[in-house]
C-alpha positions, 0 to 999 in steps of 0.5 A: 500500500502506497503511503502519502508523504508530504515534504516541506521545504524550510531552507528559506526559513533560516533558523526560525523554524516556526515561521509557518505557524506565525504566518498562519497566526497572523492570517487567522487574527488579521482583523484584530491585528489590523485594529491594533495597528490602527491604534498604534499608528494613532499614538505614534509620531510621524518619525516613529512609523518604521519600528516594531510594535507590541500587539495585545490581543484580548484573551477572549479573541484567541481562545480555542474551543475545548471539550468539557463535561456538561452539567449534571451526572455523577462523576468522581474527581481525584484531588491531590493533597487531600488528608481530611476527607474520605469517599462518601463524606459530605463537604459543607458549603464555605461560610460567607460565600467565600470565593465561589460563584454564589451570592456571597457578601465577601469583598473581592481581594486585590491578589486574585487570579485571572487570565492575562491578555495575549501579547506578541511583537510585530516585526518592522516588516510585518507592521509595515505590511499591515499598515500598507494593507490598511491603506489599500495601496497598490503593490506597485506603490509599495515597491516604489516606497521600498526602493532606494534610488541612489547608491554610493561606493565605499571602501570596505577593506581588502579581498583576495580577488579582483580587477588588476586596476584595484590591486593594492601593491603595498599590501600585496608586498607586505603579505608576500614578505610575511609569507617568506619570513614565515616559510624561511624561518626554520631554514635560516635557523638551520643555515646559521647553525651549519655555518657556525659549525663549519666555521668552528671546524675550519678554525681547528687544527687538523681541519684538512685531515679526516675525519674533520675534512669529511665533516666539513664536506658534509656541512658544505653539502647541507648548507648548499641544500638549505640555500637551494631550498630557500630559493624555491620560496617564491618572491610573490605568490597569487595568495599574497595579492590583495585588491581594494574592496568596495561595496555599494551602500544606499545614500539619500541624496540631500536634505528636505523639509516637509510642510504638513498643513491641516484644517482644524475647523469644526468640519474636521472630525477625528476620522478625517484627522486620522486619515490626514495623519496616515497621509503625512506618514506615507509621504514622510516614508516616501521622502525618507527613501530619497533624502537623508535628513527631513525637517517637519513643519506643522501648520494648522489653520481655520481662519488664521494659521499658526505653526505648532508642534506635532502633538498640538497639530493632531490633538488640539481642537479648535472651531472656526471657519476655513481660510486655506490661504492663511496657511499658504501665506505662513508657509511662504513666510517660513520658506523665505525665512528659514530655507532661502 
């Protein structure tokens, strides 16, 4: 009988073997996670969009169905640690209600037990994915927001292969010298020892007679062999070559200033303010892909315009009419004064 086998390829999962379970969990509780991300976005600043977030789900939302005994019937339970009662004993009801579910007159204590909410951390990529899904952006726009158009080449040490034009001569010669010193160290020690012994025998009387003459001839042969072996060590070897290593790193192009203008008259309710905040976050995220430093200027207006902080820009409530030109005039004045 043939057996059905299922092979799961986890080579792309890296060390995180539970990534499949995590993805299923995110799909299952997509609605609760989306609501939690909305609340997180409303409490964040524009500059704090790209970071992870701790998501809290109520215990009732992640509860699993379980099988249990229905009410009624005769059942026997085994309770550990019982040293007072025997089978068939009748246990009296606790006086004063106690901690049961009856209508007691006791007060709830401050050290009772309960179920904690389920808390887990959304990574930066997961948070941004839910944020984009909530905005209902096309996939092409998401790709454009994630790209970095400009690259710059930076030096990153040396490598053992490369183009001849990137050869570092000094570093290569230094490596070759170190290799020759390391390989020829033992030979030089032996050569010095043999030469010292040869000089000592030549200065002794009777050096021309055997056995001194035979020993001198043997020493000369060994010295010649050691010198011949030392010449076989190449002056420079391919393993000595070092080339300049350069890597491409993303570099934003320049500085920019982002003006956030919003009407705070009575017609702007909380839903419209939340929509405008999401738009400003999306615009700031786009600018961070193209500029190194971004300065934010917040201008709110009704009949009159004024520059405020980010907290006042989204939280403060005012009433009045709507005169958009006042905000445009103030923005032009700020541009001329600060950014000529």
